[in-house]
Structure formats: C-alpha cells, structure tokens
C-alpha positions as CSV (number, residue, x, y, z in Angstrom):
1,X,9.3,-185.8,-5.8
2,X,6.8,-188.1,-4.1
3,X,6.0,-187.9,-0.4
4,X,4.8,-191.2,1.0
5,X,2.7,-190.6,4.0
6,X,2.7,-192.9,7.0
7,X,-0.3,-195.2,7.0
8,X,-0.4,-195.2,3.2
9,X,-1.8,-198.3,1.5
10,X,0.7,-201.1,1.6
11,X,2.6,-200.0,4.7
12,X,1.7,-203.3,6.3
13,X,2.7,-205.4,3.3
14,X,5.8,-207.5,3.0
15,X,8.6,-206.3,0.6
16,X,7.7,-208.6,-2.2
17,X,4.1,-207.4,-2.1
18,X,5.1,-203.7,-2.0
19,X,7.4,-204.3,-5.0
20,X,4.5,-205.4,-7.0
21,X,1.7,-203.1,-5.7
22,X,3.0,-200.0,-4.0
23,X,2.2,-197.0,-6.1
24,X,0.9,-199.3,-8.8
25,X,-2.9,-199.4,-8.3
26,X,-5.0,-200.2,-11.4
27,X,-5.4,-197.2,-13.6
28,X,-8.5,-195.2,-12.6
29,X,-9.6,-194.6,-16.2
30,X,-9.0,-197.9,-18.0
31,X,-8.6,-200.4,-15.2
32,X,-5.2,-201.4,-16.5
33,X,-3.3,-203.5,-13.9
34,X,0.0,-202.3,-15.4
35,X,1.1,-198.8,-14.7
36,X,0.5,-196.7,-17.9
37,X,3.5,-195.2,-19.7
38,X,2.5,-191.5,-19.9
39,X,4.6,-190.0,-22.7
40,X,3.3,-186.5,-22.5
41,X,5.8,-183.7,-22.0
42,X,3.2,-181.2,-21.1
43,X,-0.3,-181.3,-19.6
44,X,-3.4,-179.1,-20.1
45,X,-4.2,-176.6,-17.4
46,X,-7.7,-175.6,-16.2
47,X,-6.9,-171.9,-16.6
48,X,-4.2,-169.3,-16.2
49,X,-2.4,-170.1,-13.0
50,X,-4.6,-173.2,-12.5
51,X,-2.5,-176.3,-13.3
52,X,-3.8,-179.7,-12.5
53,X,-1.7,-182.4,-10.8
54,X,0.8,-182.3,-13.6
55,X,2.0,-179.4,-15.7
56,X,5.4,-180.3,-17.2
57,X,7.1,-183.7,-17.4
58,X,10.4,-182.4,-16.0
59,X,8.6,-181.5,-12.8
60,X,6.5,-184.6,-12.5
61,X,5.1,-187.4,-14.5
62,X,2.5,-190.1,-13.5
63,X,4.8,-193.0,-14.4
64,X,7.7,-191.5,-12.5
65,X,5.4,-190.9,-9.5
66,X,4.5,-194.6,-9.5
67,X,8.2,-195.5,-9.5
68,X,9.1,-193.0,-6.8
69,X,6.3,-194.2,-4.6
70,X,7.2,-197.9,-5.0
71,X,10.9,-197.4,-4.3
72,X,10.2,-195.1,-1.3
73,X,8.0,-197.8,0.1
74,X,10.6,-200.4,-0.3
75,X,13.2,-198.3,1.5
76,X,10.8,-197.1,4.1
77,X,11.5,-193.5,3.0
78,X,9.1,-190.6,3.4
79,X,10.3,-188.9,0.2
80,X,11.5,-190.5,-3.1
81,X,13.1,-188.9,-6.1
82,X,14.0,-190.7,-9.4
83,X,16.8,-189.7,-11.7
84,X,18.1,-190.5,-15.2
85,X,21.0,-192.6,-13.9
86,X,22.7,-193.6,-10.7
87,X,25.4,-191.0,-11.3
88,X,22.7,-188.3,-11.8
89,X,21.3,-189.3,-8.4
90,X,24.8,-189.2,-6.8
91,X,25.4,-185.8,-8.4
92,X,22.2,-184.4,-7.1
93,X,22.9,-185.5,-3.5
94,X,26.4,-184.1,-3.5
95,X,25.3,-180.8,-5.1
96,X,22.4,-180.4,-2.7
97,X,23.8,-181.7,0.6
98,X,27.6,-181.3,0.6
99,X,28.5,-178.4,2.9
100,X,31.6,-176.2,3.1
101,X,33.5,-178.9,5.0
102,X,35.0,-182.0,3.4
103,X,33.0,-185.0,2.1
104,X,34.3,-188.3,3.4
105,X,34.2,-191.3,1.1
106,X,35.4,-194.9,1.7
107,X,38.9,-195.9,0.5
108,X,37.1,-198.6,-1.5
109,X,34.6,-196.4,-3.4
110,X,32.9,-196.8,-6.8
111,X,35.0,-195.2,-9.5
112,X,32.2,-193.1,-10.9
113,X,31.7,-191.5,-7.5
114,X,35.4,-190.7,-7.2
115,X,35.5,-189.3,-10.7
116,X,32.5,-187.0,-10.0
117,X,34.2,-185.6,-6.9
118,X,37.7,-185.4,-8.4
119,X,36.9,-184.1,-11.9
120,X,33.5,-182.5,-12.0
121,X,32.3,-181.0,-8.6
122,X,34.0,-178.3,-6.7
123,X,33.8,-180.2,-3.4
124,X,36.6,-181.0,-1.0
125,X,36.7,-184.7,-0.2
126,X,38.9,-187.2,1.7
127,X,39.0,-190.9,1.5
128,X,38.9,-192.7,4.9
129,X,39.0,-196.4,5.9
130,X,35.6,-196.7,7.5
131,X,35.6,-200.5,8.0
132,X,36.8,-200.2,11.7
133,X,33.9,-198.5,13.4
134,X,35.9,-197.9,16.6
135,X,38.6,-196.0,14.7
136,X,36.1,-193.8,12.7
137,X,35.9,-190.9,15.4
138,X,39.7,-190.4,15.0
139,X,39.6,-190.6,11.2
140,X,36.9,-188.2,10.2
141,X,38.5,-184.8,9.4
142,X,37.4,-181.7,11.2
143,X,34.3,-180.0,9.7
144,X,33.1,-183.1,7.8
145,X,29.9,-182.1,6.1
146,X,28.8,-185.3,4.5
147,X,29.8,-189.0,5.0
148,X,29.3,-191.1,1.9
149,X,29.1,-194.9,2.5
150,X,28.9,-198.0,0.5
151,X,28.3,-201.4,2.2
152,X,29.1,-203.8,0.6
153,X,31.7,-201.6,-1.1
154,X,32.6,-201.7,-4.8
155,X,34.7,-203.7,-5.8
156,X,36.2,-205.3,-2.6
157,X,32.8,-205.9,-0.9
158,X,34.0,-204.5,2.4
159,X,31.4,-204.1,5.1
160,X,30.9,-200.8,7.0
161,X,28.9,-200.6,10.2
162,X,26.2,-198.3,9.0
163,X,24.6,-197.5,12.4
164,X,28.0,-196.8,14.0
165,X,29.3,-194.5,11.3
166,X,25.9,-192.7,10.9
167,X,25.9,-192.0,14.6
168,X,29.4,-190.6,14.5
169,X,28.5,-188.5,11.4
170,X,25.5,-187.0,13.3
171,X,27.7,-186.2,16.3
172,X,29.8,-184.1,13.9
173,X,26.7,-182.4,12.4
174,X,27.3,-184.2,9.1
175,X,24.8,-185.8,6.7
176,X,25.2,-189.6,6.2
177,X,24.4,-191.0,2.8
178,X,24.5,-194.7,1.9
179,X,24.7,-196.1,-1.6
180,X,22.6,-199.2,-1.2
181,X,22.9,-200.5,-4.8
182,X,24.6,-203.8,-4.0
183,X,22.4,-204.8,-1.2
184,X,19.0,-203.5,-2.6
185,X,16.1,-202.6,-0.3
186,X,15.4,-206.4,0.0
187,X,18.6,-207.0,2.0
188,X,19.4,-203.8,3.8
189,X,17.6,-200.7,5.1
190,X,20.1,-197.8,5.7
191,X,17.5,-195.3,6.8
192,X,16.3,-197.7,9.5
193,X,19.7,-197.8,11.1
194,X,20.4,-194.1,11.1
195,X,21.4,-193.0,7.6
196,X,19.9,-189.7,6.4
197,X,19.8,-190.5,2.7
198,X,19.8,-193.7,0.6
199,X,20.9,-193.8,-3.0
200,X,20.5,-196.5,-5.7
201,X,21.6,-197.0,-9.3
202,X,18.3,-198.5,-10.5
203,X,20.2,-199.6,-13.5
204,X,21.5,-202.5,-11.5
205,X,19.4,-204.9,-9.4
206,X,16.2,-202.9,-9.2
207,X,15.9,-202.8,-13.0
208,X,17.5,-206.2,-13.1
209,X,17.6,-206.8,-16.9
210,X,20.5,-204.6,-18.2
211,X,18.1,-202.7,-20.4
212,X,17.6,-199.3,-18.6
213,X,19.5,-196.5,-16.8
214,X,18.2,-194.9,-13.7
215,X,18.8,-193.7,-10.2
216,X,16.9,-193.1,-7.0
217,X,17.2,-191.2,-3.8
218,X,15.1,-191.8,-0.6
219,X,15.1,-189.9,2.6
220,X,12.8,-188.7,5.5
221,X,13.9,-185.1,6.3
222,X,11.6,-182.5,4.6
223,X,14.3,-179.9,4.5
224,X,16.9,-182.1,2.8
225,X,14.2,-183.4,0.4
226,X,13.3,-179.8,-0.7
227,X,16.9,-179.2,-1.5
228,X,17.2,-182.4,-3.5
229,X,13.9,-181.7,-5.3
230,X,15.2,-178.2,-6.3
231,X,18.2,-179.9,-8.0
232,X,16.0,-182.6,-9.6
233,X,13.6,-180.1,-11.0
234,X,16.1,-177.4,-11.8
235,X,18.8,-179.5,-13.4
236,X,16.3,-181.8,-15.0
237,X,18.3,-185.1,-14.9
238,X,15.0,-187.1,-14.6
239,X,14.2,-190.5,-16.2
240,X,11.8,-190.7,-19.1
241,X,8.5,-192.5,-18.5
242,X,9.5,-195.6,-20.5
243,X,12.6,-195.9,-18.3
244,X,10.5,-195.6,-15.2
245,X,8.2,-198.3,-16.6
246,X,11.1,-200.7,-17.2
247,X,12.5,-200.2,-13.7
248,X,9.0,-200.8,-12.2
249,X,8.6,-203.9,-14.3
250,X,12.0,-205.1,-13.0
251,X,11.2,-204.4,-9.4
252,X,8.2,-206.6,-9.5
253,X,10.5,-209.7,-9.6
254,X,13.2,-208.3,-7.3
255,X,12.4,-210.6,-4.4
256,X,12.6,-213.8,-6.4
257,X,15.6,-212.6,-8.3
258,X,17.6,-211.6,-5.2
259,X,16.9,-215.0,-3.6
260,X,18.5,-216.7,-6.7
261,X,21.3,-214.2,-6.9
262,X,22.2,-214.8,-3.2
263,X,22.1,-218.6,-3.5
264,X,24.2,-218.7,-6.6
265,X,26.7,-216.1,-5.3
266,X,27.2,-218.1,-2.1
267,X,27.9,-221.3,-4.1
268,X,30.3,-219.5,-6.4
269,X,32.1,-217.9,-3.5
270,X,32.5,-221.3,-1.8
271,X,33.9,-222.8,-5.1
272,X,36.5,-220.1,-5.4
273,X,37.4,-220.2,-1.7
274,X,39.1,-223.6,-2.0
275,X,40.7,-223.1,-5.4
276,X,44.5,-223.0,-5.7
277,X,44.4,-220.3,-8.4
278,X,42.5,-217.9,-6.0
279,X,44.4,-216.0,-3.4
280,X,41.4,-214.3,-1.7
281,X,37.6,-214.5,-2.0
282,X,35.5,-211.5,-0.8
283,X,31.8,-212.4,-0.1
284,X,30.1,-211.0,3.0
285,X,28.2,-214.3,3.5
286,X,31.4,-216.3,4.1
287,X,32.5,-216.6,7.8
288,X,36.1,-215.9,6.5
289,X,35.1,-212.3,5.4
290,X,36.4,-209.8,7.9
291,X,33.0,-208.0,7.9
292,X,30.8,-211.0,8.2
293,X,29.7,-210.4,11.7
294,X,28.7,-206.8,11.0
295,X,27.0,-207.9,7.7
296,X,24.9,-210.4,9.7
297,X,23.5,-207.6,11.9
298,X,22.5,-205.2,9.1
299,X,21.7,-207.5,6.1
300,X,19.1,-210.1,5.7
301,X,21.0,-211.7,2.8
302,X,24.5,-211.2,1.3
303,X,23.8,-210.3,-2.3
304,X,24.9,-211.5,-5.7
305,X,28.4,-209.9,-5.9
306,X,31.6,-211.9,-5.4
307,X,35.2,-210.5,-5.8
308,X,38.3,-212.7,-6.0
309,X,42.0,-211.9,-6.1
310,X,43.9,-214.3,-8.4
311,X,47.1,-215.9,-7.2
312,X,48.7,-215.3,-10.6
313,X,48.3,-211.5,-10.3
314,X,47.1,-209.2,-13.0
315,X,47.8,-211.5,-15.9
316,X,45.7,-214.2,-14.4
317,X,42.9,-211.8,-13.6
318,X,42.8,-210.5,-17.2
319,X,42.9,-214.0,-18.5
320,X,40.0,-215.2,-16.4
321,X,37.9,-212.1,-17.0
322,X,38.3,-212.4,-20.8
323,X,38.1,-216.2,-21.0
324,X,34.8,-217.1,-19.5
325,X,31.7,-218.1,-21.5
326,X,28.6,-217.6,-19.4
327,X,30.1,-214.8,-17.3
328,X,30.1,-212.0,-20.0
329,X,33.0,-209.5,-19.8
330,X,31.1,-206.2,-19.3
331,X,30.6,-203.1,-17.3
332,X,27.7,-202.9,-14.8
333,X,26.1,-205.6,-12.6
334,X,22.9,-206.8,-11.1
335,X,21.2,-208.2,-14.2
336,X,19.8,-211.6,-14.6
337,X,22.8,-212.6,-16.6
338,X,26.2,-213.2,-15.0
339,X,28.9,-210.6,-15.7
340,X,32.6,-210.5,-15.0
341,X,34.7,-207.3,-14.7
342,X,38.3,-206.3,-14.2
343,X,37.7,-203.2,-12.1
344,X,41.2,-201.9,-12.4
345,X,40.8,-201.3,-16.1
346,X,37.0,-200.9,-16.2
347,X,34.7,-199.4,-13.5
348,X,37.6,-198.2,-11.3
349,X,40.0,-197.0,-14.0
350,X,39.5,-193.4,-12.8
351,X,41.3,-194.4,-9.5
352,X,44.3,-196.0,-11.3
353,X,46.8,-193.2,-10.6
354,X,45.7,-192.8,-6.9
355,X,46.3,-194.7,-3.7
356,X,42.6,-195.9,-4.0
357,X,43.4,-197.9,-7.2
358,X,41.7,-201.3,-7.5
359,X,44.0,-204.3,-7.2
360,X,44.8,-205.3,-10.8
361,X,44.7,-209.0,-9.6
362,X,41.0,-208.6,-8.6
363,X,38.0,-209.8,-10.7
364,X,34.5,-208.9,-9.8
365,X,31.7,-211.3,-10.5
366,X,28.0,-210.3,-10.8
367,X,26.5,-213.7,-10.3
368,X,23.3,-214.0,-12.3
369,X,20.3,-216.4,-12.0
370,X,21.3,-219.0,-14.5
371,X,21.5,-222.7,-13.6
372,X,24.2,-222.9,-10.9
373,X,25.8,-226.0,-12.4
374,X,26.4,-224.1,-15.6
375,X,28.0,-221.2,-13.8
376,X,30.2,-223.5,-11.8
377,X,31.3,-225.4,-14.9
378,X,32.2,-222.1,-16.6
379,X,34.3,-220.9,-13.7
380,X,36.0,-224.3,-13.2
381,X,36.9,-224.4,-16.9
382,X,38.3,-220.8,-16.8
383,X,40.3,-221.5,-13.6
384,X,41.6,-224.7,-15.1
385,X,42.9,-222.8,-18.2
386,X,45.0,-220.6,-15.8
387,X,46.9,-223.7,-14.7
388,X,47.5,-225.0,-18.2
C-alpha cells in the first residue's frame, strides 16, 4: 500500500502529466526513464530484524509501488492499493469494509460483483434502484453498512448521483464505494464528491490494450486503508511486477485514448439513435439519456461505452453481436480495439435467473479508437443485415 502525501511531486500537474510521471521518476541507479520491472520475490535484509524498504514481494514491490502511486495521484487518493484483478479488488473491499448490516448494490450491477456477493461471500446484500437520488433515503434498508455504486452502470449505462447517494450513505453511517472503471479517473473523481473508496478494474481502460489483468483501490481514510491493506497483504491477491508494468505503460496514453474513445462513442451513439432497428440507445452524453443532466455535473466526458436495445429482441441482439467484423465479440471492454458483447449471455449471465437479469435484447459496445468511418460502416452493415 502506498501513501501519497499532500504536496508530493506532481500534485500541481494536469492528469495527462501525472499519468506519465507520477510515481515514475527516472531510476536512481541506472537513470532509466521507464519504471524497472523488479522480478525479485524476496529482498536482502541488513540484519536480523532489519529489513530494508522491501522484504517480500507479496507485501510490497517497487514496480507495484510505482503503479499504486500513479493511480492514487490520478484519483486524488491518499492511499492506493493494487490487486491481481478487478474482482480481487472488489473482493478485498467487501471483505474488509462490509459490516453486519446489508450491502446495497444497484439494480443494474456488474455480473461479477453480483456473483461474488451471491455465491462466494457470506454478506447480506440488497439491490436498490439508486438512479433517483430523491427516493434513495426511502429505499436504503435499515442498518445499511456499505453502499456500492457504479456510474455509469454496467451494462445499461445508468447514471447515479454520486454526491447525493454518498451523503445519504454517510447519514446512515455506511461506507460509500464507487466502481469507477467505466469513467476512469480522467472523466470522474468519486472521492472528490464524497465517496469513501474508489475501485477500478485496471484490466479495462487503465491498461487499455486487452493484455493484462489488474485491479486498484483508492481511498483517503487511514483506518479503512489499514483494513484493506491487511486483506491485500494477508490474502495475497497482488499483481505481479510485469502486470504492474503493463498497466503503467497503458496509463501513459490514457488521456489521448479516452479522448478518442469518447469522440467515437458519441458518434456511434448518434448513429444508433436514429436507426429503425434500434429501440433504445443508452449513452450518457446524449440529451435523451435520463441521467444526462446528472452526468454533466459529475463527469468531464461521457466515456467509450454504448448500449443499445434492438427492436427485434433477443434474436436481433444475438445476430448483431455475432455478425460484426471490427467489433469483435468478446468479454471485457476498454481496450483500443472495439468489442461487442451480449451481456445476458456473457458478463451478466450470473444474473439470468434473478430480477436483475440483463435485457436479452441489449448489446453493449466498447467503442475503440479505430477510424470512425470504419466503425460506422461495420455497424451500418450489421444493422442492414437485420432487415434483410
């Protein structure tokens, strides 16, 4: 676990600069401008009971320190902890911070988070529609210990008023956690609007190249940080140094990538919005999105994810998802390449037998940074095949 002290180098830099330089000073020994990949699993000690800065790689590693420092800087967090996957990060937060009262999750929640709560952890939980901030005080169950938020949500891209829900959670004495994977630290800062903890799957936009698994947790409270660090160190679900290096390398281009993701996604959403084969388009940047006004207050951009419900129902959704060329049918999201998913049978299959099941007519597009005209042509051809 890294503690980033106020006034540390880079605090005055812009986000694109911090992504490249925070925690990544030239190596003191060699002068390397690239963070070294330190593969050691153990480190020499100066004497019995006299370890140096590092003693064992599960506890800390120089490459992991650089990643934790960089991501903490981007999120404006005092403490940063890296994990072996996004699910490892979510698991650590729930194990460390969920209390005896129920955990509240959105009705539109990532399938992996639901499966962890329903099948693995011994934690009471309840799904609540959190999109209407005014109704939230009446909806949170008594004794709520932790409120888990996504905004935009996965897969419907609903928007939750983070400041309002965090404030209500705190009135109940609950911890507020935000999965910020879709927005990234470039577009949204949950800690700055009242959240206690921010979580990322670094597998997605932060890594950005579909070649590494990772997770991250950022927070400011020392007591909560100590509890999380105990889980990180004790359970050992930490990323290896090469994984940390790959995420760091990806983060360096996050600012330019997100600009391209946002621009392409907006254009794709507008294309789908007027198409007769599409019943509904969900993209927070569209004025037609029910959460657009809230998204404008808490996001500086609207991201690279677009969801669409097909007028032809599940058959049309399956046909479109499996019939595109540039949009590869695959799990995950946030890479430079465009992906298409059918959440009902893929990422959200664990919710299939519950009231939270994903709409089988919905497809989720992770819009990459390819040439926009090529992406548009691919979608137009796929939609045209639905009508033939």
